[in-house]
C-alpha positions in Angstrom: -200.2 141.7 114.7 -200.6 145.6 114.5 -197.7 148.0 115.3 -199.0 151.4 116.5 -196.8 154.5 116.6 -198.0 157.3 118.8 -196.3 160.5 118.4 -196.6 162.6 121.6 -195.1 165.9 122.6 -192.6 164.4 125.1 -192.5 160.8 124.1 -193.1 158.4 121.1 -194.8 155.3 121.9 -194.8 152.1 119.9 -197.3 149.3 120.8 -197.9 145.7 119.7 -201.6 144.9 119.4 -203.0 141.3 118.9 -206.5 139.9 118.7 -206.8 139.9 122.5 -205.0 143.3 123.2 -201.7 145.1 123.9 -198.8 142.7 123.8 -195.9 145.2 124.2 -195.5 148.9 124.8 -192.3 151.0 124.7 -191.3 154.7 124.8 -188.6 156.9 123.5 -188.4 160.5 124.9 -188.5 163.6 122.8 -186.7 166.8 123.9 -188.4 170.2 123.4 -186.0 173.4 123.1 -187.3 177.0 124.0 -184.8 179.2 122.5 -187.2 182.5 123.4 -190.1 182.9 125.5 -193.1 181.2 124.0 -191.1 179.2 121.4 -191.1 175.4 121.4 -189.0 173.5 118.9 -187.9 169.9 118.2 -185.3 168.5 115.9 -187.3 166.5 113.1 -184.6 163.9 112.9 -185.3 162.9 116.4 -188.8 162.1 115.5 -187.5 159.3 113.3 -184.7 158.2 115.7 -187.3 158.1 118.6 -189.4 155.6 116.4 -186.4 153.4 115.8 -185.4 153.3 119.5 -189.1 152.5 120.7 -189.3 149.6 118.0 -186.1 148.2 119.3 -187.4 148.0 122.8 -190.8 146.4 121.5 -188.7 144.0 119.7 -186.8 143.1 122.9 -190.0 142.9 124.9 -191.9 140.5 122.5 -189.6 139.3 119.7 -192.1 136.7 118.3 -194.9 139.0 118.2 -192.7 141.8 116.7 -191.7 139.4 113.9 -195.3 138.8 113.0 -196.2 142.4 112.5 -198.8 142.7 109.7 -199.5 146.4 109.5 -198.2 149.9 110.9 -200.5 152.7 112.0 -200.0 155.9 113.6 -201.6 158.4 115.9 -200.1 161.7 117.0 -200.1 165.2 118.2 -201.5 167.5 115.6 -200.2 171.0 114.6 -196.8 170.3 115.0 -194.9 170.8 111.6 -191.9 171.4 109.6 -191.1 172.7 106.2 -189.5 169.8 104.1 -187.6 169.5 100.9 -188.6 167.4 97.9 -185.9 164.9 99.1 -187.4 164.6 102.5 -184.9 166.8 104.5 -186.3 169.2 107.1 -185.7 172.9 106.7 -184.9 174.0 110.2 -186.5 173.0 113.5 -189.9 171.6 113.9 -192.4 174.0 115.4 -194.6 172.5 118.1 -198.4 172.9 118.4 -197.5 174.7 121.8 -195.3 177.3 120.2 -196.8 180.8 120.7 -194.4 182.9 118.5 -197.4 183.9 116.2 -199.1 186.4 118.4 -198.8 189.5 116.3 -199.6 187.4 113.2 -202.8 185.8 114.7 -204.2 189.4 115.4 -203.3 190.5 111.9 -205.1 187.6 110.3 -208.1 187.7 112.5 -208.6 191.4 111.5 -208.1 190.6 107.8 -210.7 187.7 107.9 -213.2 190.1 109.6 -213.1 188.8 113.2 -212.6 185.6 115.1 -216.3 184.8 114.8 -216.1 184.7 110.9 -212.9 182.4 111.1 -214.5 179.9 113.5 -217.6 179.7 111.1 -215.4 178.8 108.3 -212.7 176.4 110.0 -214.0 175.5 113.5 -210.6 176.5 114.8 -209.5 179.4 117.0 -206.9 181.7 115.3 -204.7 182.3 118.3 -201.0 182.5 118.7 -200.6 178.6 118.6 -202.6 178.4 115.2 -200.8 176.9 112.3 -201.7 179.7 110.1 -200.2 182.1 112.5 -196.9 180.3 112.6 -196.8 180.1 108.9 -197.4 183.8 108.7 -194.5 184.2 111.1 -192.3 182.3 109.1 -193.3 184.2 106.0 -192.3 187.3 107.8 -189.3 186.4 109.8 -187.8 183.4 108.0 -189.0 183.5 104.5 -186.0 181.4 103.2 -187.2 178.4 105.1 -190.5 178.7 103.1 -188.8 179.3 99.9 -186.4 176.3 100.3 -189.2 173.7 101.2 -191.4 171.9 98.9 -194.1 170.7 101.4 -195.3 171.5 104.9 -195.6 168.3 106.8 -196.9 167.5 110.4 -194.5 165.4 112.5 -196.3 162.1 111.8 -196.5 162.7 108.2 -192.7 163.7 108.1 -192.0 160.1 109.5 -194.5 158.4 107.2 -192.8 159.9 104.3 -189.6 158.5 105.3 -191.3 155.0 105.7 -193.2 155.0 102.4 -192.1 157.9 100.2 -195.8 159.2 100.2 -196.4 162.7 100.9 -199.8 162.8 102.5 -201.8 163.7 105.7 -205.3 162.6 107.0 -208.6 164.4 107.4 -208.2 164.9 111.1 -204.8 166.4 110.9 -206.0 168.6 108.1 -209.0 169.7 110.0 -207.3 170.5 113.2 -204.7 172.6 111.3 -207.2 175.3 110.8 -206.0 175.8 107.2 -209.1 174.2 105.7 -212.8 174.9 105.8 -215.4 172.4 106.8 -215.6 171.2 103.3 -211.9 170.4 103.3 -210.8 173.2 101.0 -207.7 175.3 102.0 -208.5 178.7 103.1 -206.5 181.0 100.9 -206.2 183.8 103.4 -204.9 181.4 106.1 -202.7 178.8 104.1 -201.4 181.6 101.8 -197.7 181.1 102.8 -198.0 177.4 102.1 -200.3 177.4 99.1 -199.0 174.7 96.8 -197.0 173.1 99.5 -199.7 171.2 101.4 -199.8 167.5 101.4 -202.7 165.6 99.8 -205.6 164.6 102.4 -206.8 161.1 102.6 -209.3 159.2 105.0 -207.8 158.1 108.3 -208.1 154.5 107.6 -206.1 154.7 104.2 -203.3 152.2 103.4 -200.8 155.0 101.9 -198.3 152.6 101.0 -195.9 149.9 101.9 -192.8 150.0 104.3 -189.6 150.5 102.3 -186.7 148.2 102.6 -184.2 150.6 104.3 -186.5 152.2 106.8 -187.9 148.6 107.4 -184.4 147.4 108.3 -183.8 150.2 110.7 -187.0 149.5 112.3 -186.5 145.7 112.4 -189.7 145.1 110.2 -190.3 143.3 107.2 -190.2 145.5 104.0 -193.7 145.7 102.2 -195.8 145.7 105.2 -198.9 148.1 104.5 -198.6 151.3 106.4 -202.0 153.0 107.4 -202.0 156.7 108.0 -204.1 156.6 111.1 -205.5 159.8 112.9 -205.0 162.5 115.2 -204.2 161.8 119.0 -207.7 163.0 120.1 -209.5 161.3 117.3 -207.8 158.0 118.1 -208.3 158.5 121.9 -212.2 159.0 121.3 -212.2 155.5 119.2 -209.8 153.8 121.8 -211.9 155.0 124.9 -215.3 154.3 123.6 -216.4 157.8 124.0 -219.8 158.9 123.2 -221.9 162.3 123.5 -223.1 161.0 126.9 -219.7 159.9 128.0 -216.9 162.1 126.6 -213.2 161.4 126.6 -211.0 163.1 129.0 -207.3 162.8 128.6 -204.3 163.8 130.6 -200.9 164.0 129.0 -198.6 166.9 128.2 -201.9 168.9 128.3 -205.5 167.8 128.8 -208.4 167.5 126.4 -212.1 167.0 126.5 -213.6 165.4 123.3 -217.3 164.5 122.4 -218.0 162.7 119.2 -221.1 164.0 117.5 -222.9 162.8 114.3 -223.7 166.3 113.0 -221.6 169.4 113.1 -223.2 172.0 115.4 -223.9 175.3 113.8 -223.0 177.6 115.1 -219.9 176.2 116.6 -220.0 176.3 120.3 -218.1 179.4 121.7 -214.8 178.3 123.4 -214.8 174.8 121.7 -213.0 173.5 118.6 -214.8 171.6 116.0 -212.8 168.9 114.0 -213.4 165.8 111.8 -213.7 162.4 113.4 -211.5 159.6 112.4 -214.3 157.3 111.0 -217.3 159.7 110.6 -218.9 162.8 112.3 -217.1 165.6 114.1 -215.4 166.0 117.5 -216.2 169.0 119.8 -212.9 169.6 121.6 -211.7 171.6 124.5 -207.9 171.5 124.4 -206.3 172.8 127.5 -202.8 174.6 127.6 -201.1 172.4 130.1 -201.5 169.3 132.3 -198.6 167.0 132.8 -196.5 169.8 131.5 -197.5 172.1 134.5 -196.7 169.3 136.8 -193.3 168.7 135.1 -192.5 172.5 135.5 -193.3 172.4 139.1 -190.9 169.3 139.5 -188.2 171.2 137.7 -188.3 174.0 140.1 -188.4 171.7 143.1 -186.3 169.0 141.7 -188.9 166.4 141.9 -190.1 164.1 139.3 -193.7 164.3 138.1 -194.4 161.0 139.4 -193.1 161.9 142.9 -195.1 165.0 143.0 -198.3 163.1 142.0 -197.8 160.8 144.9 -197.1 163.6 147.3 -200.1 165.6 146.2 -202.3 162.7 147.7 -200.9 163.8 151.1 -202.7 167.3 150.7 -206.5 167.3 151.2 -209.1 168.1 148.6 -208.7 172.0 148.2 -204.9 171.8 148.8 -205.4 173.6 152.0 -206.6 176.7 150.5 -204.0 176.9 147.5 -205.7 177.6 144.2 -203.8 177.3 141.0 -204.5 178.3 137.3 -202.6 176.2 134.6 -201.9 178.8 132.0 -198.2 178.6 131.6 -198.1 180.0 128.1 -201.5 181.4 127.6 -204.9 180.0 128.2 -206.5 177.9 125.6 -210.0 176.2 125.9 -212.5 177.4 127.0 -210.7 180.9 127.5 -208.5 181.4 124.4 -206.5 184.1 126.2 -202.9 184.3 124.7 -202.0 186.8 127.4 -202.9 184.7 130.3 -200.4 183.2 132.7 -200.1 180.6 135.5 -200.3 181.3 139.1 -200.8 180.2 142.7 -203.2 182.1 145.0 -203.6 181.4 148.7 -200.0 180.5 149.7 -198.9 180.7 153.2 -195.7 179.9 155.2 -197.3 176.4 156.3 -198.0 175.3 152.7 -195.4 172.9 151.0 -194.5 170.7 148.1 -197.8 168.5 148.7 -200.3 171.5 148.4 -198.6 172.9 145.4 -198.7 169.5 143.6 -202.4 169.0 144.4 -203.2 172.5 143.4 -201.6 172.0 140.1 -203.7 168.7 139.4 -206.9 170.3 140.7 -206.4 173.4 138.4 -206.4 171.1 135.5 -209.5 169.5 136.6 -211.2 172.8 136.9 -210.3 173.7 133.4 -211.7 170.3 132.3 -215.0 171.0 134.0 -215.3 174.4 132.1 -214.5 172.7 128.8 -217.0 170.0 129.6 -219.7 172.6 130.2 -219.0 174.1 126.6 -218.7 170.8 124.6 -221.7 169.2 126.3 -223.8 172.3 125.8 -224.1 172.5 129.6 -224.4 175.5 131.6 -222.3 176.9 134.6 -221.9 174.2 137.2 -223.9 171.7 135.3 -222.5 169.4 132.4 -224.9 167.3 130.8 -222.5 164.2 130.7 -223.5 161.2 132.4 -219.7 160.0 132.8 -216.2 160.3 131.2 -214.0 157.8 129.6 -210.2 158.2 130.2 -207.4 158.6 127.8 -203.6 159.6 128.1 -201.0 158.9 130.6 -203.3 160.2 133.4 -205.1 157.0 133.1 -202.6 155.5 135.4 -202.5 158.4 138.0 -205.1 157.5 140.7 -205.1 161.0 142.3 -205.9 162.6 138.9 -208.8 160.3 138.4 -210.1 160.8 141.8 -209.7 164.5 141.6 -211.3 164.7 138.0 -214.4 162.6 138.9 -215.0 164.5 142.2 -214.8 168.0 140.5 -216.8 166.8 137.5 -219.3 164.9 140.0 -219.6 162.0 137.6 -217.9 158.5 137.2 -215.0 157.6 134.9 -214.5 154.5 132.8 -210.9 153.2 132.5 -209.8 150.5 129.9 -207.5 147.8 130.5 -204.4 149.1 128.5 -204.7 152.9 129.5 -203.4 153.6 125.9 -206.6 155.0 124.3 -204.7 156.6 121.4 -202.9 153.5 120.5 -206.0 151.4 120.8 -207.7 153.7 118.5 -205.1 153.7 115.9 -205.1 149.8 116.1 -208.9 149.9 115.5 -208.3 151.9 112.5 -205.7 149.7 111.0 -208.2 146.7 111.7 -210.7 148.6 109.6 -208.3 149.3 106.9 -207.4 145.7 106.5 -211.0 144.4 107.1 -210.0 142.5 110.3 -213.3 143.2 112.2 -211.5 144.3 115.5 -213.8 145.7 118.3 -212.7 147.8 121.4 -214.3 145.2 123.6 -212.1 142.6 122.1 -208.6 144.3 122.2 -209.2 146.6 125.2 -212.0 146.0 127.5 -213.4 148.3 130.2 -211.3 147.5 133.4 -212.9 149.6 136.0 -215.6 152.3 136.7 -214.3 155.0 139.1 -217.2 156.5 141.2 -216.4 159.8 143.2 -216.9 160.2 146.8 -220.1 162.1 147.5 -218.9 164.2 150.3 -215.8 165.2 148.2 -217.9 166.1 145.3 -219.9 168.4 147.6 -216.9 169.9 149.0 -215.5 170.9 145.5 -219.1 172.1 144.6 -219.0 174.6 147.4 -215.4 175.6 146.2 -216.4 176.5 142.8 -217.4 180.1 143.3 -214.0 180.9 144.8 -212.1 179.1 142.2 -213.8 181.1 139.4 -213.2 184.2 141.2 -209.4 183.3 141.4 -209.4 182.6 137.6 -211.3 185.8 136.8 -208.8 187.8 138.8 -205.7 186.2 137.5 -207.0 186.8 133.8 -207.5 190.4 134.7 -204.1 190.8 136.2 -202.3 189.4 133.3 -204.3 191.1 130.6 -201.5 193.7 130.1 -198.4 192.1 131.7 -196.7 190.1 128.9 -192.8 189.8 129.4 -191.0 192.2 126.9 -187.6 191.7 128.2 -185.4 193.8 130.6 -185.7 197.4 130.9 -182.7 199.0 129.1 -182.8 202.1 131.5 -181.9 199.9 134.4 
């Protein structure tokens, strides 16, 4: 029996996997604070508590299976980190991947490195406000005491694993996506300078890093001595757990959305607008990571006092095109394929007759349009013509019928859905199986449940809408280029 821990941005999931698939799945929510515009922080101690709570729920769901757990393995959101002391105590709050406080530092680092193209050629990662290097530089400038007080910089998953095993490590996928390392796995001095000597050792994603200690084992309700496999980043695990390929990329909907294509050889030069990271087993991923997906729908829900699930249901009452409302999903800057820190979200085409249904549908469509743009980058396509033959689904959006319908219609290709809908956890389970030599396969633990084919007239309707959608995106980018919020005018 394999226990998977998936560290998301808004929720921690614990799954129990047997030879024939998912036996139990539980969740524990995480709270993000925004003390200033562009900041995103979490309490690192809550990361551990969320695992304890989720394990207790899984144990209640399937006590016999939980008592037979043979191995623990992890997947998780990359780039979220916290400075940690030698005794394992966090120094301050955890800084999320979505935090944008490092805008000025990113610009300074980019100039020092000789330009963004040079940095991409070394690391494959864009050096924007959300980059780990930019946020480390921010800490070095604004909160140097935190760096002086810490002994290691740990990602959220690795912080929890350190508590479970006493081992201070990360894996190749987290290291690669951090942007602190070059393609050969060497730390780039100019980027990692504030953390040099404080970065964890890097191991393969299927490495057994240690055994579960008695005290954390008791908190989790697991036997001490169980082997712990480090696992991989969420996208790398989703690629494994969705069966993605070059012809059938993975598309994930969660807090944000992502397009990932596994390739055997690293493309040189790296595609403009894409991120290049290491795969969990071998090869590389070409990634298009968006700035928002479920978080955009949740933001709208907070304004309208509606849950995201209710908005997703109501959105189905609005026709394709949201009755003329077009949205762009860049709440805190546009990531792939734009990489514009100054971009902001917006709605265009609103009239007095529009309502909640139209706004919700426009939000979902806006994410799918950015997915299409990313698909055209990571699959070496051209405007209006991705070369993919289909997509395979990951993330919570697997269970949102409207998202799948909108996605397939805007892309114009079918989507493959696996039985569990938990691609990241399934991929982590496969890594654990590989580490222990269990010989597990995706078809065995999570077979294909359905292939969703888009409606041809809807595909054509969206195809005709594309020029107007691109016009709106271009106009919003131009309008927000120099309008960043700088606080109230003291003269008023």
